[in-house]
N, CA, C and O atoms as a MOPAC input file, in Angstrom:
PM7 MOZYME 1SCF
protein

 N    -11.90800 1   -22.88500 1     2.20300 1
 C    -10.97400 1   -23.08100 1     3.29300 1
 C    -10.61100 1   -24.56400 1     3.35400 1
 O    -11.46300 1   -25.43800 1     3.19700 1
 N     -9.34000 1   -24.81900 1     3.58400 1
 C     -8.85100 1   -26.19800 1     3.59300 1
 C     -9.00700 1   -26.75300 1     4.99900 1
 O     -8.07900 1   -26.68800 1     5.80500 1
 N    -10.17900 1   -27.29900 1     5.29300 1
 C    -10.44300 1   -27.79800 1     6.63300 1
 C    -10.10100 1   -29.27100 1     6.74400 1
 O    -10.35200 1   -30.06200 1     5.83500 1
 N     -9.52500 1   -29.61400 1     7.87600 1
 C     -9.18100 1   -31.00600 1     8.15400 1
 C     -9.69400 1   -31.37400 1     9.53800 1
 O     -9.89400 1   -30.51200 1    10.39400 1
 N     -9.90200 1   -32.66400 1     9.73900 1
 C    -10.31800 1   -33.17900 1    11.04000 1
 C     -9.40700 1   -34.33600 1    11.40100 1
 O     -9.32900 1   -35.33000 1    10.67900 1
 N     -8.71900 1   -34.19800 1    12.52500 1
 C     -7.82300 1   -35.23600 1    12.99800 1
 C     -8.56500 1   -36.13700 1    13.98200 1
 O     -9.43000 1   -35.68100 1    14.72900 1
 N     -8.21800 1   -37.40600 1    13.97000 1
 C     -8.81900 1   -38.35600 1    14.91000 1
 C     -7.85100 1   -39.50600 1    15.14700 1
 O     -6.85600 1   -39.65100 1    14.43700 1
 N     -8.15100 1   -40.31700 1    16.14700 1
 C     -7.36600 1   -41.50700 1    16.40100 1
 C     -6.42700 1   -41.42000 1    17.57600 1
 O     -5.75400 1   -42.39700 1    17.90400 1
 N     -6.36700 1   -40.26500 1    18.22100 1
 C     -5.48500 1   -40.13800 1    19.37300 1
 C     -6.00400 1   -40.91800 1    20.57100 1
 O     -7.09900 1   -41.48000 1    20.54300 1
 N     -5.19800 1   -40.93900 1    21.61700 1
 C     -5.59000 1   -41.64800 1    22.81800 1
 C     -4.41400 1   -41.80900 1    23.74500 1
 O     -3.36000 1   -41.20100 1    23.56000 1
 N     -4.61500 1   -42.64800 1    24.75500 1
 C     -3.57100 1   -42.92500 1    25.72800 1
 C     -3.03800 1   -44.32600 1    25.49900 1
 O     -3.81200 1   -45.28000 1    25.40700 1
 N     -1.73500 1   -44.45600 1    25.40700 1
 C     -1.10600 1   -45.75900 1    25.18900 1
 C      0.09300 1   -45.89700 1    26.09200 1
 O      0.61500 1   -44.91600 1    26.62300 1
 N      0.52000 1   -47.13200 1    26.25800 1
 C      1.71900 1   -47.38500 1    27.03500 1
 C      2.95700 1   -47.24200 1    26.16800 1
 O      2.88700 1   -47.29300 1    24.94100 1
 N      4.07200 1   -47.06400 1    26.81800 1
 C      5.35400 1   -46.99400 1    26.11600 1
 C      5.50900 1   -48.24500 1    25.24600 1
 O      5.27900 1   -49.36800 1    25.69500 1
 N      5.90000 1   -48.02000 1    24.00500 1
 C      6.07300 1   -49.11400 1    23.06300 1
 C      4.83100 1   -49.44700 1    22.26700 1
 O      4.88000 1   -50.27100 1    21.35400 1
 N      3.71800 1   -48.81600 1    22.60200 1
 C      2.46600 1   -49.08900 1    21.91600 1
 C      2.36500 1   -48.39300 1    20.57200 1
 O      3.29200 1   -47.71900 1    20.12300 1
 N      1.21100 1   -48.57700 1    19.94500 1
 C      0.98200 1   -48.01800 1    18.61200 1
 C     -0.36500 1   -47.31300 1    18.54700 1
 O     -1.29800 1   -47.63700 1    19.28300 1
 N     -0.43800 1   -46.35200 1    17.65600 1
 C     -1.68100 1   -45.67100 1    17.33700 1
 C     -1.66900 1   -45.32600 1    15.86000 1
 O     -0.60400 1   -45.15900 1    15.26400 1
 N     -2.84500 1   -45.21800 1    15.27100 1
 C     -2.95900 1   -44.71400 1    13.90800 1
 C     -3.86600 1   -43.49400 1    13.91400 1
 O     -5.04000 1   -43.56700 1    14.27800 1
 N     -3.29600 1   -42.38300 1    13.50600 1
 C     -4.05500 1   -41.14200 1    13.40300 1
 C     -4.60700 1   -40.99400 1    11.99200 1
 O     -3.99300 1   -41.42700 1    11.01700 1
 N     -5.77100 1   -40.37700 1    11.90700 1
 C     -6.39300 1   -40.10700 1    10.61300 1
 C     -6.58000 1   -38.61700 1    10.42100 1
 O     -6.82200 1   -37.87600 1    11.37400 1
 N     -6.46400 1   -38.19300 1     9.18500 1
 C     -6.66700 1   -36.79400 1     8.80700 1
 C     -7.64400 1   -36.78300 1     7.65100 1
 O     -7.30000 1   -37.16400 1     6.53200 1
 N     -8.86400 1   -36.34500 1     7.92100 1
 C     -9.89700 1   -36.31500 1     6.90000 1
 C    -10.08800 1   -34.89300 1     6.40100 1
 O    -10.12900 1   -33.94700 1     7.18800 1
 N    -10.20400 1   -34.75200 1     5.10200 1
 C    -10.36500 1   -33.42500 1     4.49900 1
 C    -11.82700 1   -33.07800 1     4.31600 1
 O    -12.66800 1   -33.94400 1     4.07900 1
 N    -12.10800 1   -31.79700 1     4.43100 1
 C    -13.45600 1   -31.30100 1     4.21200 1
 C    -13.40700 1   -30.14200 1     3.23800 1
 O    -12.79400 1   -29.10800 1     3.50400 1
 N    -14.06600 1   -30.33600 1     2.10200 1
 C    -14.14000 1   -29.23800 1     1.16200 1
 C    -13.01900 1   -29.16500 1     0.16000 1
 O    -12.97600 1   -28.24100 1    -0.65200 1
 N    -12.10700 1   -30.11900 1     0.19600 1
 C    -11.05100 1   -30.14800 1    -0.81200 1
 C    -10.54500 1   -31.56400 1    -0.95400 1
 O    -10.81300 1   -32.42800 1    -0.11900 1
 N     -9.80700 1   -31.78700 1    -2.02900 1
 C     -9.28200 1   -33.12400 1    -2.31300 1
 C     -7.84900 1   -33.20200 1    -1.84300 1
 O     -6.98300 1   -32.46700 1    -2.31900 1
 N     -7.60800 1   -34.09100 1    -0.91400 1
 C     -6.29700 1   -34.18400 1    -0.27900 1
 C     -5.17100 1   -34.46100 1    -1.26600 1
 O     -4.06300 1   -33.95300 1    -1.09200 1
 N     -5.43300 1   -35.25200 1    -2.29200 1
 C     -4.31300 1   -35.66500 1    -3.14900 1
 C     -3.81500 1   -34.53000 1    -4.04500 1
 O     -2.84200 1   -34.70300 1    -4.77900 1
 N     -4.47600 1   -33.37100 1    -3.99000 1
 C     -3.96000 1   -32.21700 1    -4.72800 1
 C     -2.93200 1   -31.43200 1    -3.91700 1
 O     -2.33300 1   -30.47800 1    -4.41200 1
 N     -2.73500 1   -31.85100 1    -2.65400 1
 C     -1.87000 1   -31.10000 1    -1.75300 1
 C     -0.85400 1   -32.01000 1    -1.08000 1
 O     -1.12900 1   -33.18100 1    -0.81700 1
 N      0.31800 1   -31.46000 1    -0.80700 1
 C      1.21000 1   -32.10200 1     0.14700 1
 C      0.56900 1   -31.96100 1     1.51600 1
 O      0.06100 1   -30.89400 1     1.86000 1
 N      0.59200 1   -33.02900 1     2.29500 1
 C     -0.03300 1   -33.02500 1     3.61400 1
 C      1.02100 1   -33.27900 1     4.67400 1
 O      1.85500 1   -34.17500 1     4.54600 1
 N      0.96800 1   -32.48400 1     5.70700 1
 C      1.92000 1   -32.63000 1     6.79200 1
 C      1.23900 1   -32.98900 1     8.10100 1
 O      0.10400 1   -32.59500 1     8.36800 1
 N      1.96400 1   -33.74400 1     8.90300 1
 C      1.57000 1   -33.96600 1    10.30000 1
 C      2.52600 1   -33.15500 1    11.18300 1
 O      3.73800 1   -33.11900 1    10.96900 1
 N      1.93100 1   -32.51600 1    12.16800 1
 C      2.67100 1   -31.69400 1    13.09200 1
 C      2.27100 1   -32.11400 1    14.51000 1
 O      1.26500 1   -32.79600 1    14.70600 1
 N      3.06100 1   -31.70400 1    15.47900 1
 C      2.66400 1   -31.95800 1    16.85700 1
 C      3.15600 1   -30.82200 1    17.75000 1
 O      4.13700 1   -30.14200 1    17.45000 1
 N      2.44000 1   -30.64300 1    18.85800 1
 C      2.81900 1   -29.62800 1    19.82900 1
 C      2.73100 1   -30.22300 1    21.22300 1
 O      1.65300 1   -30.55700 1    21.71400 1
 N      3.88600 1   -30.34500 1    21.84200 1
 C      3.95800 1   -30.85900 1    23.20500 1
 C      3.74900 1   -29.71200 1    24.18500 1
 O      3.94900 1   -28.55200 1    23.82400 1
 N      3.35200 1   -30.01200 1    25.40900 1
 C      3.13600 1   -28.95400 1    26.40800 1
 C      4.37500 1   -28.10000 1    26.58600 1
 O      5.47100 1   -28.61500 1    26.81100 1
 N      4.19700 1   -26.79600 1    26.48500 1
 C      5.29700 1   -25.87600 1    26.69500 1
 C      6.27500 1   -25.77000 1    25.54400 1
 O      7.30200 1   -25.10200 1    25.66200 1
 N      5.97000 1   -26.41800 1    24.43300 1
 C      6.87900 1   -26.39600 1    23.29100 1
 C      6.17900 1   -25.85500 1    22.05800 1
 O      4.95000 1   -25.80600 1    21.99600 1
 N      6.97000 1   -25.45300 1    21.08500 1
 C      6.41600 1   -24.97600 1    19.83300 1
 C      5.96200 1   -26.15400 1    18.97100 1
 O      6.43900 1   -27.27900 1    19.12100 1
 N      5.04800 1   -25.87100 1    18.08600 1
 C      4.58500 1   -26.89700 1    17.14400 1
 C      5.72000 1   -27.24800 1    16.19100 1
 O      6.45500 1   -26.37100 1    15.73700 1
 N      5.85700 1   -28.53800 1    15.89400 1
 C      6.91800 1   -28.99500 1    14.99800 1
 C      6.33600 1   -29.91500 1    13.93500 1
 O      5.40200 1   -30.67400 1    14.19200 1
 N      6.89300 1   -29.83500 1    12.75800 1
 C      6.51000 1   -30.74500 1    11.69100 1
 C      7.23100 1   -32.06200 1    11.85700 1
 O      8.43200 1   -32.08700 1    12.12400 1
 N      6.49800 1   -33.16900 1    11.70000 1
 C      7.11100 1   -34.46800 1    11.90600 1
 C      7.01900 1   -35.39200 1    10.69900 1
 O      7.81700 1   -36.32400 1    10.58700 1
 N      6.09300 1   -35.16900 1     9.81400 1
 C      5.95900 1   -36.05500 1     8.65300 1
 C      5.27500 1   -35.31400 1     7.52500 1
 O      4.43800 1   -34.43900 1     7.74900 1
 N      5.64500 1   -35.68200 1     6.30600 1
 C      5.08600 1   -35.02200 1     5.13100 1
 C      4.94000 1   -36.04100 1     4.01200 1
 O      5.79100 1   -36.91400 1     3.83900 1
 N      3.86100 1   -35.92300 1     3.26000 1
 C      3.68800 1   -36.74700 1     2.06800 1
 C      3.35200 1   -35.82400 1     0.91300 1
 O      2.48200 1   -34.96000 1     1.02400 1
 N      4.04700 1   -36.01400 1    -0.19600 1
 C      3.89300 1   -35.09300 1    -1.32200 1
 C      2.57700 1   -35.32900 1    -2.05100 1
 O      1.94200 1   -36.37400 1    -1.90700 1
 N      2.18500 1   -34.32800 1    -2.84000 1
 C      0.96200 1   -34.43400 1    -3.62200 1
 C      1.19900 1   -35.16300 1    -4.93000 1
 O      0.24600 1   -35.67800 1    -5.51500 1
 N      2.41800 1   -35.22500 1    -5.40800 1
 C      2.69600 1   -35.74900 1    -6.73800 1
 C      2.91300 1   -37.25800 1    -6.73000 1
 O      2.09100 1   -38.01500 1    -7.24500 1
 N      4.01200 1   -37.68100 1    -6.14900 1
 C      4.36200 1   -39.10600 1    -6.23500 1
 C      4.33200 1   -39.80400 1    -4.87800 1
 O      4.77500 1   -40.94700 1    -4.75900 1
 N      3.81600 1   -39.12800 1    -3.85900 1
 C      3.70500 1   -39.76500 1    -2.55700 1
 C      5.01900 1   -39.86900 1    -1.81200 1
 O      5.15100 1   -40.66000 1    -0.87800 1
 N      5.98400 1   -39.07700 1    -2.22100 1
 C      7.25400 1   -39.06700 1    -1.48900 1
 C      7.02400 1   -38.63500 1    -0.05500 1
 O      6.26000 1   -37.70800 1     0.21200 1
 N      7.69500 1   -39.31800 1     0.87000 1
 C      7.52800 1   -39.01100 1     2.28500 1
 C      8.82200 1   -38.48900 1     2.89400 1
 O      9.92000 1   -38.74900 1     2.40200 1
 N      8.65700 1   -37.75400 1     3.96700 1
 C      9.78600 1   -37.20700 1     4.69100 1
 C      9.40900 1   -37.14700 1     6.16600 1
 O      8.25100 1   -36.92400 1     6.52100 1
 N     10.40900 1   -37.35100 1     7.01200 1
 C     10.14600 1   -37.42600 1     8.44400 1
 C     11.16200 1   -36.63200 1     9.24600 1
 O     12.30900 1   -36.46100 1     8.83100 1
 N     10.72900 1   -36.15600 1    10.38600 1
 C     11.66600 1   -35.57800 1    11.34000 1
 C     12.51500 1   -36.69500 1    11.91500 1
 O     12.08100 1   -37.84300 1    12.00900 1
 N     13.72800 1   -36.34200 1    12.29700 1
 C     14.65000 1   -37.34900 1    12.83000 1
 C     14.05500 1   -38.05700 1    14.04300 1
 O     14.28000 1   -39.25000 1    14.24900 1
 N     13.29900 1   -37.31700 1    14.83700 1
 C     12.77100 1   -37.86200 1    16.08500 1
 C     11.76600 1   -38.99400 1    15.87900 1
 O     11.53500 1   -39.78800 1    16.79000 1
 N     11.16700 1   -39.07400 1    14.69100 1
 C     10.14400 1   -40.10300 1    14.46500 1
 C     10.51800 1   -41.06300 1    13.33600 1
 O      9.80900 1   -42.04000 1    13.09700 1
 N     11.60700 1   -40.79900 1    12.65100 1
 C     11.98800 1   -41.63100 1    11.50700 1
 C     12.21000 1   -43.06900 1    11.94300 1
 O     12.88200 1   -43.33600 1    12.93900 1
 N     11.63800 1   -43.98400 1    11.18600 1
 C     11.75100 1   -45.39500 1    11.50800 1
 C     10.65900 1   -45.90600 1    12.42700 1
 O     10.49200 1   -47.11600 1    12.57900 1
 N      9.90900 1   -44.99300 1    13.04500 1
 C      8.82200 1   -45.39200 1    13.94400 1
 C      7.45100 1   -44.97500 1    13.40900 1
 O      6.46000 1   -45.66900 1    13.63600 1
 N      7.39100 1   -43.86100 1    12.71000 1
 C      6.13000 1   -43.33100 1    12.18500 1
 C      6.10300 1   -43.50100 1    10.67100 1
 O      7.13300 1   -43.43000 1    10.00000 1
 N      4.90700 1   -43.72500 1    10.15400 1
 C      4.72100 1   -43.84300 1     8.70900 1
 C      3.50000 1   -43.02700 1     8.29000 1
 O      2.40500 1   -43.20500 1     8.82500 1
 N      3.70500 1   -42.13300 1     7.32500 1
 C      2.60700 1   -41.35200 1     6.77800 1
 C      2.16600 1   -41.98500 1     5.46600 1
 O      2.99400 1   -42.41800 1     4.66500 1
 N      0.87000 1   -42.03300 1     5.25700 1
 C      0.33800 1   -42.61900 1     4.02700 1
 C     -0.97200 1   -41.92400 1     3.68100 1
 O     -1.56000 1   -41.22100 1     4.50200 1
 N     -1.41200 1   -42.13900 1     2.44800 1
 C     -2.67700 1   -41.52200 1     2.05700 1
 C     -3.55000 1   -42.52400 1     1.32900 1
 O     -3.05600 1   -43.39100 1     0.60700 1
 N     -4.84200 1   -42.39600 1     1.52300 1
 C     -5.84200 1   -43.18800 1     0.80100 1
 C     -6.70800 1   -42.18200 1     0.04500 1
 O     -7.63900 1   -41.60200 1     0.60300 1
 N     -6.39000 1   -41.98800 1    -1.21300 1
 C     -7.08900 1   -40.96400 1    -1.98800 1
 C     -8.57600 1   -41.27400 1    -2.15500 1
 O     -9.40100 1   -40.36400 1    -2.23200 1
 N     -8.90700 1   -42.54300 1    -2.20800 1
 C    -10.32000 1   -42.92500 1    -2.35100 1
 C    -11.13800 1   -42.47400 1    -1.14600 1
 O    -12.32100 1   -42.15400 1    -1.26600 1
 N    -10.48800 1   -42.45600 1     0.02000 1
 C    -11.17600 1   -42.03600 1     1.24800 1
 C    -10.87600 1   -40.58400 1     1.59700 1
 O    -11.37900 1   -40.06100 1     2.59100 1
 N    -10.05200 1   -39.93500 1     0.77000 1
 C     -9.68600 1   -38.55000 1     1.02200 1
 C     -9.12300 1   -38.37900 1     2.42600 1
 O     -9.46700 1   -37.44200 1     3.14700 1
 N     -8.26100 1   -39.29700 1     2.78800 1
 C     -7.73300 1   -39.35600 1     4.15300 1
 C     -6.22500 1   -39.62600 1     4.12000 1
 O     -5.73200 1   -40.39200 1     3.29200 1
 N     -5.52400 1   -38.98900 1     5.02500 1
 C     -4.10400 1   -39.25500 1     5.24800 1
 C     -3.95600 1   -39.84100 1     6.64300 1
 O     -4.63900 1   -39.42900 1     7.58000 1
 N     -3.06100 1   -40.80000 1     6.76800 1
 C     -2.86600 1   -41.49000 1     8.04200 1
 C     -1.45800 1   -41.25600 1     8.57500 1
 O     -0.53500 1   -40.93700 1     7.82500 1
 N     -1.32000 1   -41.42000 1     9.87700 1
 C     -0.01500 1   -41.44700 1    10.50300 1
 C      0.01900 1   -42.66400 1    11.43200 1
 O     -0.58400 1   -42.66400 1    12.50600 1
 N      0.73000 1   -43.68900 1    10.99600 1
 C      0.91100 1   -44.87000 1    11.83000 1
 C      2.08000 1   -44.62900 1    12.75400 1
 O      3.18700 1   -44.33600 1    12.30100 1
 N      1.84300 1   -44.75000 1    14.04100 1
 C      2.87400 1   -44.46200 1    15.03700 1
 C      3.15200 1   -45.72700 1    15.83300 1
 O      2.27100 1   -46.25200 1    16.51400 1
 N      4.36200 1   -46.20200 1    15.74400 1
 C      4.78600 1   -47.40600 1    16.45800 1
 C      5.88800 1   -47.06900 1    17.44800 1
 O      6.49100 1   -45.99700 1    17.38500 1
 N      6.14200 1   -47.99400 1    18.36000 1
 C      7.21700 1   -47.83300 1    19.34800 1
 C      7.13700 1   -46.47500 1    20.02700 1
 O      8.13000 1   -45.75300 1    20.11800 1
 N      5.96200 1   -46.14200 1    20.49400 1
 C      5.73900 1   -44.81000 1    21.05700 1
 C      6.52300 1   -44.61300 1    22.34800 1
 O      6.71200 1   -45.53600 1    23.14100 1
 N      6.97200 1   -43.37300 1    22.52600 1
 C      7.77600 1   -42.98000 1    23.67900 1
 C      7.05700 1   -41.85600 1    24.44100 1
 O      6.19800 1   -41.17900 1    23.87500 1
 N      7.39700 1   -41.66000 1    25.69200 1
 C      6.76600 1   -40.55600 1    26.44400 1
 C      6.95000 1   -39.20000 1    25.75900 1
 O      6.07000 1   -38.34300 1    25.83500 1
 N      8.07800 1   -39.00700 1    25.09800 1
 C      8.31700 1   -37.73500 1    24.41800 1
 C      7.46000 1   -37.54600 1    23.16800 1
 O      7.48500 1   -36.47600 1    22.56000 1
 N      6.71100 1   -38.55900 1    22.78200 1
 C      5.75300 1   -38.40700 1    21.69100 1
 C      4.42600 1   -37.81500 1    22.17400 1
 O      3.54600 1   -37.51300 1    21.36800 1
 N      4.29100 1   -37.65500 1    23.46800 1
 C      3.07400 1   -37.06400 1    24.02300 1
 C      2.91700 1   -35.63400 1    23.51100 1
 O      3.79800 1   -34.79400 1    23.69700 1
 N      1.78700 1   -35.37200 1    22.86700 1
 C      1.54900 1   -34.06400 1    22.25400 1
 C      0.15500 1   -34.04800 1    21.65400 1
 O     -0.52300 1   -35.07300 1    21.58200 1
 N     -0.26000 1   -32.86300 1    21.22700 1
 C     -1.43300 1   -32.74100 1    20.36800 1
 C     -0.93700 1   -32.80700 1    18.93100 1
 O     -0.01900 1   -32.08400 1    18.54300 1
 N     -1.55000 1   -33.67600 1    18.15400 1
 C     -1.13300 1   -33.90200 1    16.77700 1
 C     -2.12100 1   -33.24000 1    15.82000 1
 O     -3.33900 1   -33.35000 1    15.96500 1
 N     -1.54500 1   -32.54700 1    14.83500 1
 C     -2.31800 1   -31.83000 1    13.83500 1
 C     -1.91200 1   -32.27700 1    12.44200 1
 O     -0.75900 1   -32.64300 1    12.21500 1
 N     -2.83800 1   -32.24900 1    11.52500 1
 C     -2.48100 1   -32.38300 1    10.11900 1
 C     -2.87700 1   -31.09800 1     9.41200 1
 O     -3.68600 1   -30.31800 1     9.91400 1
 N     -2.30300 1   -30.89700 1     8.25900 1
 C     -2.59400 1   -29.67600 1     7.51700 1
 C     -2.22100 1   -29.85000 1     6.05900 1
 O     -1.39700 1   -30.69500 1     5.71100 1
 N     -2.83700 1   -29.04100 1     5.21100 1
 C     -2.43000 1   -28.95600 1     3.81300 1
 C     -1.16500 1   -28.11900 1     3.78200 1
 O     -1.19000 1   -26.91300 1     4.02800 1
 N     -0.07100 1   -28.77300 1     3.47700 1
 C      1.21700 1   -28.10000 1     3.52400 1
 C      2.12500 1   -28.77100 1     4.53400 1
 O      1.66500 1   -29.31100 1     5.54100 1
 N      3.40900 1   -28.73100 1     4.25800 1
 C      4.36800 1   -29.39300 1     5.13700 1
 C      5.23700 1   -28.40100 1     5.89300 1
 O      6.18700 1   -28.79400 1     6.57000 1
 N      4.92600 1   -27.15200 1     5.78300 1
 C      5.64300 1   -26.13200 1     6.52800 1
 C      4.61500 1   -25.19700 1     7.14600 1
 O      3.64900 1   -24.80000 1     6.49300 1
 N      4.82800 1   -24.85100 1     8.40500 1
 C      3.85400 1   -24.00300 1     9.09600 1
 C      3.65100 1   -22.66700 1     8.41100 1
 O      2.58100 1   -22.06600 1     8.50900 1
 N      4.68600 1   -22.20100 1     7.71100 1
 C      4.58000 1   -20.85400 1     7.13600 1
 C      3.57400 1   -20.80000 1     5.98900 1
 O      3.11500 1   -19.71800 1     5.62200 1
 N      3.22700 1   -21.95100 1     5.42100 1
 C      2.27300 1   -21.94700 1     4.31900 1
 C      0.91700 1   -22.50800 1     4.71000 1
 O     -0.03400 1   -22.43300 1     3.93200 1
 N      0.82000 1   -23.06900 1     5.91000 1
 C     -0.46300 1   -23.61400 1     6.35000 1
 C     -1.41700 1   -22.46200 1     6.65600 1
 O     -1.07100 1   -21.53300 1     7.38600 1
 N     -2.61600 1   -22.53600 1     6.09100 1
 C     -3.58600 1   -21.46100 1     6.28100 1
 C     -4.72800 1   -21.83300 1     7.21200 1
 O     -5.48000 1   -20.96900 1     7.66200 1
 N     -4.85300 1   -23.13500 1     7.49900 1
 C     -5.97300 1   -23.56600 1     8.32600 1
 C     -5.55700 1   -24.77300 1     9.14500 1
 O     -4.97400 1   -25.72500 1     8.62600 1
 N     -5.86700 1   -24.71800 1    10.43200 1
 C     -5.54000 1   -25.81200 1    11.34000 1
 C     -6.81500 1   -26.43000 1    11.89100 1
 O     -7.80900 1   -25.74400 1    12.12800 1
 N     -6.76200 1   -27.74900 1    12.08900 1
 C     -7.85300 1   -28.41400 1    12.77900 1
 C     -7.66900 1   -28.29800 1    14.28200 1
 O     -6.79700 1   -27.56900 1    14.75500 1
 N     -8.48800 1   -29.01500 1    15.02800 1
 C     -8.40900 1   -28.94900 1    16.48600 1
 C     -7.35100 1   -29.87800 1    17.04300 1
 O     -6.96400 1   -29.75500 1    18.20500 1
 N     -6.88000 1   -30.80400 1    16.22800 1
 C     -5.84900 1   -31.71900 1    16.67900 1
 C     -6.43400 1   -32.89400 1    17.45300 1
 O     -7.61600 1   -32.92600 1    17.79300 1
 N     -5.55700 1   -33.85500 1    17.71600 1
 C     -5.94300 1   -35.02300 1    18.49400 1
 C     -4.83300 1   -35.31800 1    19.50000 1
 O     -3.65100 1   -35.31500 1    19.15400 1
 N     -5.22300 1   -35.57100 1    20.73600 1
 C     -4.24500 1   -35.72800 1    21.81800 1
 C     -3.69200 1   -37.15000 1    21.82900 1
 O     -4.44000 1   -38.12400 1    21.74800 1
 N     -2.38100 1   -37.24800 1    21.92700 1
 C     -1.70400 1   -38.53000 1    22.10900 1
 C     -0.92000 1   -38.45700 1    23.41400 1
 O     -0.12100 1   -37.54400 1    23.62500 1
 N     -1.16100 1   -39.43100 1    24.28400 1
 C     -0.46500 1   -39.48300 1    25.56600 1
 C      0.18400 1   -40.84800 1    25.70900 1
 O     -0.47700 1   -41.88200 1    25.60800 1
 N      1.49200 1   -40.83300 1    25.94700 1
 C      2.25700 1   -42.06400 1    26.09000 1
 C      2.81700 1   -42.11200 1    27.50500 1
 O      3.52900 1   -41.20300 1    27.93300 1
 N      2.49200 1   -43.17200 1    28.22000 1
 C      2.94300 1   -43.28000 1    29.60300 1
 C      3.25800 1   -44.72100 1    29.94900 1
 O      2.92000 1   -45.65200 1    29.21700 1
 N      3.90800 1   -44.87500 1    31.07400 1
 C      4.27500 1   -46.23000 1    31.50700 1
 C      3.13700 1   -46.85900 1    32.27700 1
 O      3.25100 1   -47.99900 1    32.72600 1

């Protein structure tokens, strides 16, 4: 099973930054495209960032492009999501997964809560 553990969430002020980590358990992250997703209260989960398994190509949702950066450290078997210029609408539970589309994700972690307020 492709298990992941998300960490690094917290409460920040508008305009602040956080770095989320996604650690893999039982598999090697660099063999998979890894996606970050988020689910805000009352909303469906959405994919926001993806990094490919081959050449590290990245892709972002329009809502976070230019503010969030996904990266991977294969030596640490970890994928990161650097989040800058945070807005209240970024408040959500953030998940990572093997796969960049929900339809192919087979296992979800517990997520990490991010709260952005004034």
